[in-house]
C-alpha positions, 0 to 999 in steps of 0.5 A: 292299650296304646300302640307301642312301636316294636324295637328291632335289635340289629346284630353285626354279621360275624365272620363265618366259622371254619367248617373244618375246625369243629370235626378236628376238635371233636376227634381230638386230632392228636395222639391216640392214647387213653387220658390219665383218668381213664388209665387210672380208672382202668388200673383201679378196676384191675386191682379190684378184679385181682383182689376179688380173685385172690 
């Protein structure tokens, strides 16, 4: 085996991220209501429940 030199990759240092953005994005930081799909799914379950009772 020949001795090959290892090449090192140099990356530019990126700006540090704002630590307050991630928690805000995780909890949606907006109005507290169900999404359209959640509302539609709940309506569908309520209809199925109603049909089973009759």
